[in-house]
Structures are given as C-alpha cells and as structure tokens.
C-alpha positions as CSV (number, residue, x, y, z in Angstrom):
1,M,27.3,-8.6,16.5
2,G,30.0,-10.0,18.4
3,T,33.8,-10.0,18.1
4,P,35.6,-12.9,15.9
5,I,38.4,-14.3,17.4
6,A,40.5,-13.7,14.1
7,P,39.8,-12.6,10.5
8,V,38.3,-15.2,8.4
9,K,40.7,-15.9,5.4
10,V,39.3,-17.8,2.8
11,N,41.2,-17.7,-0.7
12,M,40.3,-18.5,-4.0
13,G,41.5,-22.3,-4.9
14,D,41.5,-23.8,-1.0
15,K,40.2,-27.0,-0.3
16,I,37.9,-27.3,2.3
17,K,38.4,-31.1,3.7
18,D,39.3,-32.5,0.5
19,Q,35.9,-32.2,-0.2
20,F,35.1,-28.6,-1.7
21,V,37.2,-26.5,-3.5
22,V,36.4,-22.6,-3.2
23,K,36.0,-20.7,-6.6
24,K,34.7,-17.2,-5.9
25,K,33.1,-15.2,-3.5
26,L,29.1,-14.6,-3.8
27,G,28.4,-12.3,-0.8
28,E,29.2,-11.0,2.7
29,G,26.9,-9.9,5.5
30,A,27.5,-8.6,8.8
31,C,28.2,-12.2,10.4
32,G,29.9,-14.2,7.7
33,Q,30.7,-14.6,3.7
34,V,29.5,-16.8,1.2
35,F,31.8,-18.6,-1.4
36,L,30.8,-20.6,-4.7
37,V,32.4,-23.9,-4.5
38,E,32.9,-27.1,-6.8
39,L,32.6,-30.7,-5.4
40,L,36.0,-32.5,-5.6
41,Q,34.1,-35.9,-6.3
42,G,32.0,-35.5,-9.2
43,K,30.2,-32.9,-10.6
44,G,28.9,-29.9,-9.3
45,R,28.9,-26.4,-7.5
46,A,27.3,-25.4,-4.0
47,A,27.4,-22.3,-1.9
48,M,29.9,-22.6,1.6
49,K,28.6,-20.2,4.2
50,V,31.5,-19.1,6.4
51,E,31.1,-17.7,9.9
52,P,34.2,-16.4,12.3
53,L,34.2,-18.2,15.6
54,M,33.4,-15.4,17.9
55,K,34.6,-14.9,21.2
56,N,31.5,-14.8,23.0
57,K,30.0,-18.6,21.4
58,E,26.5,-17.6,22.2
59,D,27.1,-14.9,18.6
60,E,27.3,-17.7,17.1
61,I,24.8,-18.5,14.6
62,L,25.9,-20.8,12.2
63,K,25.7,-23.8,14.1
64,M,22.0,-23.6,14.9
65,E,21.5,-23.2,11.1
66,V,23.5,-26.8,10.5
67,Y,21.2,-28.1,13.7
68,V,18.0,-27.1,11.9
69,L,19.3,-28.2,8.5
70,K,20.1,-31.7,9.4
71,K,16.8,-32.1,11.0
72,L,15.1,-31.3,7.8
73,Q,16.9,-33.0,5.5
74,N,13.7,-35.1,4.5
75,S,11.7,-32.0,3.2
76,R,11.6,-31.1,-0.2
77,H,11.5,-27.3,0.3
78,V,15.1,-27.0,2.2
79,C,18.8,-27.1,0.7
80,R,20.5,-30.1,0.8
81,L,23.3,-29.9,3.2
82,L,26.5,-31.1,1.7
83,G,29.1,-30.5,4.1
84,S,29.8,-28.5,7.8
85,G,32.5,-28.1,10.1
86,K,35.2,-25.9,11.6
87,T,38.4,-24.4,11.4
88,D,40.9,-22.5,13.5
89,T,38.9,-19.5,12.8
90,Y,35.6,-20.3,11.0
91,T,33.1,-22.5,10.9
92,Y,31.2,-23.2,7.6
93,L,28.5,-25.0,6.2
94,V,28.1,-26.3,2.4
95,M,24.5,-26.4,0.9
96,S,22.6,-26.8,-2.5
97,L,22.2,-23.6,-4.5
98,L,19.4,-22.4,-5.1
99,G,17.7,-19.8,-7.9
100,K,16.2,-16.2,-7.3
101,E,14.8,-14.9,-4.1
102,I,11.1,-14.8,-4.4
103,G,11.6,-10.8,-3.2
104,D,14.2,-10.7,-6.5
105,V,11.6,-12.4,-8.7
106,R,8.8,-9.6,-7.8
107,R,10.5,-6.6,-7.9
108,R,11.9,-7.0,-11.5
109,L,8.1,-7.9,-12.7
110,K,5.9,-5.4,-14.2
111,D,4.3,-3.0,-11.3
112,R,6.9,-5.3,-8.9
113,K,3.8,-8.2,-8.5
114,I,3.4,-11.6,-9.0
115,S,0.1,-12.7,-10.8
116,A,-2.4,-14.1,-7.9
117,P,-2.0,-17.3,-9.2
118,S,1.7,-17.9,-8.7
119,T,1.6,-15.8,-5.7
120,V,-0.9,-18.7,-4.3
121,R,1.3,-21.4,-5.7
122,I,4.3,-19.9,-3.7
123,F,2.1,-19.7,-0.7
124,I,0.7,-23.3,-0.7
125,Q,4.9,-24.4,-0.8
126,L,5.4,-22.0,2.0
127,V,2.9,-23.4,4.4
128,K,4.2,-27.2,3.3
129,A,7.8,-25.8,4.0
130,L,6.8,-24.5,7.6
131,Q,4.5,-27.4,8.7
132,D,7.8,-29.4,7.6
133,M,9.9,-27.4,10.0
134,H,7.1,-27.3,12.7
135,E,6.8,-31.0,13.0
136,A,10.9,-31.3,13.2
137,G,10.5,-29.4,16.2
138,F,11.8,-25.7,15.3
139,V,10.2,-22.3,14.4
140,H,12.1,-20.3,11.7
141,R,11.2,-16.9,13.5
142,D,12.3,-15.0,10.5
143,V,10.2,-15.8,7.7
144,K,10.4,-13.0,4.5
145,P,10.7,-12.9,1.1
146,S,14.8,-12.8,1.2
147,N,14.4,-16.0,3.0
148,M,12.4,-17.7,0.2
149,A,13.9,-18.8,-3.1
150,L,13.1,-21.0,-6.2
151,G,15.0,-24.0,-7.3
152,V,17.7,-24.0,-9.7
153,K,17.1,-26.9,-11.4
154,N,13.2,-27.0,-11.0
155,E,11.9,-23.5,-10.7
156,Q,8.8,-24.4,-9.7
157,V,9.6,-25.3,-6.0
158,V,10.1,-23.1,-3.5
159,Y,12.6,-23.5,-0.6
160,I,13.1,-21.3,2.4
161,F,16.2,-21.0,4.1
162,D,18.6,-19.0,6.4
163,F,17.9,-20.9,9.7
164,G,20.1,-18.7,12.1
165,L,17.7,-17.4,14.4
166,S,15.5,-20.4,14.8
167,R,14.3,-22.0,17.9
168,Q,13.7,-25.5,19.0
169,I,10.0,-25.2,20.7
170,M,9.9,-28.9,20.7
171,L,11.5,-31.1,22.9
172,P,11.6,-35.1,23.3
173,D,9.9,-36.4,26.5
174,A,10.8,-39.3,28.4
175,S,9.1,-41.4,25.8
176,G,11.3,-39.6,23.1
177,K,7.8,-37.9,22.3
178,L,8.3,-34.4,21.1
179,K,6.3,-32.2,23.1
180,L,6.1,-28.2,23.2
181,R,8.3,-26.0,25.6
182,E,6.6,-23.6,27.8
183,P,6.8,-20.0,26.6
184,R,9.1,-17.8,28.0
185,T,7.1,-14.7,29.5
186,K,9.3,-12.3,27.9
187,S,11.5,-12.6,24.7
188,M,13.7,-10.0,22.7
189,F,13.1,-9.3,19.6
190,R,13.7,-11.5,16.8
191,G,13.1,-11.2,13.3
192,T,12.4,-8.4,10.7
193,V,9.9,-5.0,11.8
194,R,7.8,-5.7,8.2
195,Y,7.0,-9.2,8.2
196,C,7.2,-10.2,11.7
197,S,3.7,-10.4,13.6
198,L,2.3,-8.3,16.3
199,N,3.3,-10.8,19.1
200,V,6.7,-10.4,18.0
201,H,6.6,-6.6,18.6
202,Q,5.0,-7.4,22.0
203,H,7.8,-9.6,23.2
204,K,5.8,-12.7,23.6
205,E,7.4,-16.2,23.1
206,Q,7.3,-16.7,18.9
207,G,4.9,-19.7,18.1
208,R,4.2,-21.5,14.9
209,H,1.4,-19.4,13.8
210,D,3.9,-16.6,14.0
211,D,6.0,-18.0,11.2
212,L,2.6,-18.3,9.3
213,Y,2.2,-14.6,9.8
214,G,5.5,-13.9,7.8
215,A,4.6,-16.0,5.2
216,L,1.2,-14.4,4.8
217,Y,2.8,-10.3,5.0
218,A,5.7,-11.5,2.5
219,M,2.3,-13.1,0.4
220,I,0.2,-10.3,0.4
221,E,3.6,-7.7,-0.6
222,T,4.3,-10.2,-3.5
223,V,0.7,-9.6,-4.9
224,T,-0.1,-6.2,-4.3
225,S,3.6,-4.9,-4.1
226,T,3.0,-3.1,-0.5
227,L,1.6,-3.6,3.3
228,P,-0.2,-1.0,5.0
229,W,3.0,-0.3,7.3
230,K,5.9,-0.6,4.3
231,G,8.4,2.2,5.3
232,K,7.4,2.7,8.8
233,P,9.3,2.7,11.5
234,K,8.7,0.2,14.4
235,K,6.4,1.4,16.5
236,E,4.1,3.0,13.9
237,T,4.2,-0.8,12.3
238,A,3.3,-2.2,15.6
239,A,0.3,0.1,15.8
240,L,-0.9,-0.4,12.3
241,K,-0.9,-4.3,12.5
242,E,-2.9,-3.7,15.4
243,K,-5.5,-2.1,14.2
244,T,-5.7,-3.0,10.0
245,S,-8.8,-5.2,9.8
246,D,-8.2,-8.7,8.2
247,K,-10.5,-7.6,5.0
248,E,-8.4,-4.1,4.6
249,L,-5.1,-5.9,5.4
250,C,-6.0,-8.6,2.1
251,K,-7.6,-6.1,-0.1
252,N,-6.9,-7.0,-3.7
253,C,-5.5,-10.3,-2.5
254,P,-6.8,-13.9,-3.0
255,K,-10.1,-14.4,-1.0
256,S,-8.3,-17.1,0.7
257,F,-5.8,-14.8,2.6
258,V,-8.4,-13.3,4.5
259,E,-10.0,-16.2,5.9
260,I,-5.8,-17.6,6.9
261,A,-5.8,-14.4,8.4
262,S,-8.6,-14.3,10.4
263,T,-7.7,-17.8,11.4
264,L,-4.4,-16.5,12.4
265,R,-5.6,-13.8,14.6
266,K,-7.3,-16.9,16.7
267,L,-4.0,-18.9,17.3
268,T,-1.9,-18.6,20.4
269,Y,1.8,-20.1,21.1
270,K,0.2,-23.3,22.0
271,D,-2.3,-24.1,18.9
272,T,-1.1,-26.4,15.9
273,P,-2.2,-24.2,12.9
274,P,-4.5,-26.1,10.6
275,Y,-1.9,-26.1,7.4
276,T,-4.0,-28.8,5.4
277,S,-6.9,-26.2,5.9
278,F,-4.7,-23.3,4.8
279,M,-3.0,-25.3,1.3
280,E,-7.1,-26.3,0.3
281,K,-8.4,-22.5,0.9
282,L,-5.1,-21.7,-0.9
283,K,-5.9,-24.2,-3.8
284,S,-9.5,-23.4,-4.0
285,D,-8.1,-20.0,-5.5
286,L,-6.2,-21.4,-8.4
287,P,-8.1,-21.0,-11.6
288,K,-9.3,-24.1,-13.3
289,G,-6.5,-25.7,-15.2
290,V,-3.7,-24.7,-13.3
291,K,-1.2,-26.5,-11.9
292,M,1.0,-26.5,-9.2
293,T,3.8,-27.9,-11.7
294,D,3.1,-25.2,-14.6
295,P,6.3,-22.8,-15.0
296,F,5.7,-19.7,-13.4
297,E,4.6,-16.4,-15.9
298,W,8.5,-15.3,-15.8
299,N,9.6,-19.0,-17.1
300,L,6.5,-19.2,-19.6
301,N,7.6,-17.4,-22.7
302,K,10.4,-15.6,-20.4
303,T,8.3,-12.9,-19.4
304,P,10.8,-9.9,-19.2
305,M,12.1,-9.1,-16.3
306,D,13.9,-5.8,-15.7
307,E,17.6,-6.9,-15.5
308,N,19.4,-3.4,-14.7
309,N,16.8,-2.7,-11.6
310,N,19.4,-0.9,-10.1
311,G,17.6,2.3,-9.1
312,N,15.4,0.1,-6.7
313,K,16.5,-1.0,-3.2
314,S,16.5,-4.6,-2.7
315,D,14.1,-6.7,-0.6
316,R,17.0,-6.7,2.5
317,E,18.2,-2.7,1.6
318,D,14.6,-1.5,2.2
319,A,13.4,-3.6,4.7
320,E,16.3,-4.0,6.6
321,R,19.2,-1.6,5.6
322,G,21.4,-3.9,4.4
323,G,23.2,-6.1,1.9
324,G,22.1,-7.1,-1.5
325,A,19.3,-9.4,-2.8
326,D,21.7,-12.2,-4.4
327,T,19.7,-15.8,-3.2
328,V,23.4,-16.9,-1.4
329,N,23.7,-13.6,0.1
330,E,21.8,-14.2,3.0
331,V,24.6,-13.8,5.7
332,D,23.4,-10.1,7.1
333,E,21.3,-12.2,9.6
334,S,18.8,-10.9,10.5
335,V,18.1,-9.9,14.3
336,I,18.3,-6.8,14.2
337,T,16.9,-5.2,11.2
338,E,15.0,-2.0,11.1
339,D,14.9,-1.8,15.0
340,R,19.0,-1.9,15.4
341,G,18.9,0.7,17.6
342,D,15.9,-0.8,19.4
343,T,17.8,-4.1,20.4
344,T,20.7,-2.1,21.3
345,S,18.9,0.0,23.7
346,S,16.7,-3.1,24.9
347,S,20.2,-5.2,25.6
348,K,20.6,-2.8,28.4
349,N,17.8,-4.5,30.6
350,A,18.7,-7.9,29.3
351,E,17.8,-9.0,32.7
352,D,14.5,-8.4,31.9
353,Y,14.4,-10.9,29.2
354,A,14.3,-14.7,29.3
355,P,17.7,-16.0,27.9
356,E,17.8,-16.9,24.2
357,D,18.7,-20.4,22.9
358,T,22.2,-21.8,22.4
359,L,23.0,-25.3,21.2
360,D,24.2,-25.6,24.8
361,N,21.6,-25.5,26.4
362,I,19.2,-26.8,24.5
C-alpha cells in the first residue's frame, strides 16, 4: 500500500489550522486514520480523515477524494467538505459526519435483511447519487454497502462516500464542454470482488454502468441477505456473474431489479445510463402510500436491532478481510480487497496495463 515518508502523529487536543480540534480517534485502516473533531468557530462535530505523505506520490489517494468532493458539493447525497490541507507528514480531509452504513443496518435487522420498500427507496437515492457523480465527470469504482450511509440528522437520506478509487472519465474540450475520455484497452482491477461488475474482472475500463452494477448487487444483498457468489473466490465469482441469469440473480427481489439488470447488461462504456427510467421503475415497486420521506422500519417505533451482533462479521470483514463497519472507518481503501494476492501478482506485469490516473496527469 506504499511507504509513508514518516509516521502520522495526531494527538487528542491538537488544533488543525485553527479551525478544528481533535477529540478522539474513530478508526484506522491500511491507508490512514479517522478522527472526531470539533469546530472551533461555531458548534458542531465532523470527521477528519488523515493519510500519511508517501514516498511515491501515486500511492496517495486522499487528494483524489478531496478533488471529487469539491466537484460534488451541490449533490444532496455526499458529505459536506469542511476543510482539507497538508502538514509535514500527512494530508487531511474534514467532512460532515454520517450515520450508520447500509450494510451495518442490514446485518443488525431480523434475518439480516432490509424490507423491499426500504431497499427500493435506498436504491432510488443511490441511482440519483451516482447520476450526480457521473454528470460531474467521475465514476466511483467501489460502490458497495460499506460506502453508503444514512444521514445523522435526516436518517432518510442516503449518502455515498469514499472516493479514493474514483476516476475522472469526463474532461472539458476546447469549448469547456465535458467529453467522455477514450477507454484504456486494459485496466488494473479496482474495486471489491463481491460487488464489482464482470467488466472489472475482465480488466475493462470502468464506465458509468459499472457503478450501477455495484449498486444493483449491493441492493440485491440488502433485500435478500445474499448474492449467488457470496463467499466465493475471485475466479469463481467472475464465472457466476457471467452465467447467472438476470431472473435468477434477482430472485426474491422487486420486479424492477430484473429490468434494471437486463438494461445494464446491454450498456457499454460509452452509453449514458437511463437514470430517470431506473428511478421510475423502482418507484413503481413502492407500495401505495409509501413516501420517500417516511421513516425506515428501524426508525419507525424503533424496530429492534441486534446491537450485540459481535459474532457476525462486518460487511468489510467478510467482503474484504479488513477493518470494522463503523461509518467513518472507511480508510481501508479498497482496492485490494479479496483479490489482494491477485493484484500483487498482476503488478509484476504492470506494463500490460494502461497507467492509472493521478491528479497530476488529469
């Protein structure tokens, strides 16, 4: 994951640029740490994500997250960017706090499932969130339940986060209009094995439809508690994604899921997904009288949740062999999830792959 220039030293009570004061550590992953901070001017708390400066600048991913967040501040479905900067040993990002991750909520409910109406409402918001991101010119490339969370104050709003693996696929032309970049002929694996599309397994350039595949797979797991390839090794997962029919994949799901899966199968890198159509299909599956603003079942009459679910692995642990499921503990950064060994071995032939983006060459 790269070699830091020096260890990161953040102490409780440290002041960050006279704007924030560090209160406590919230989490740690392979690429950095997350702290709870208080705003010095005005009231409020926020999350500060810290990444050490690396000897190889291409190993630093937080700057990409800052870059993407700045471009997405008009979206309702991303954190507010409250501050960012660099010290002698680390870069940092301060963002608004989020509530529980979608995967964490699911695991704590009965049968480890979220109801179909609630899943549909979450899915609608995910489609809108990804539309916002794509129209800003980026693909996420790691859409999964542990990168989706509910709001703290408004618990009906769904957020996407963790943009460290994002790629800018739209660049301005001479007139300033965003134009789709030409796809690379071969790309290194980026994402999480369980939720990525078959295209990612095949080392194809990820497009907008691939993010929607991640959302679809995540929502299938949310409403059914499983996926056909759950727990399978990488090669077997790829084979199952290729041969599993849309109807079989979406068994016991709302009918719109099959229609979305069928449409995604036909899309290519250059196609703009039919976001509005997807959202309309999903809305048609909502029971009469259910509104987007209604409380979710776990907030309505406080549906019991298993708060002592220590015996069950978190979404990150059992999908990535890594850290906990706390919302702000998303710094285990992904790439290299279940295919950690495969990624290492493929790096021996790095010349076979087109170069990955850094902010310096965008």
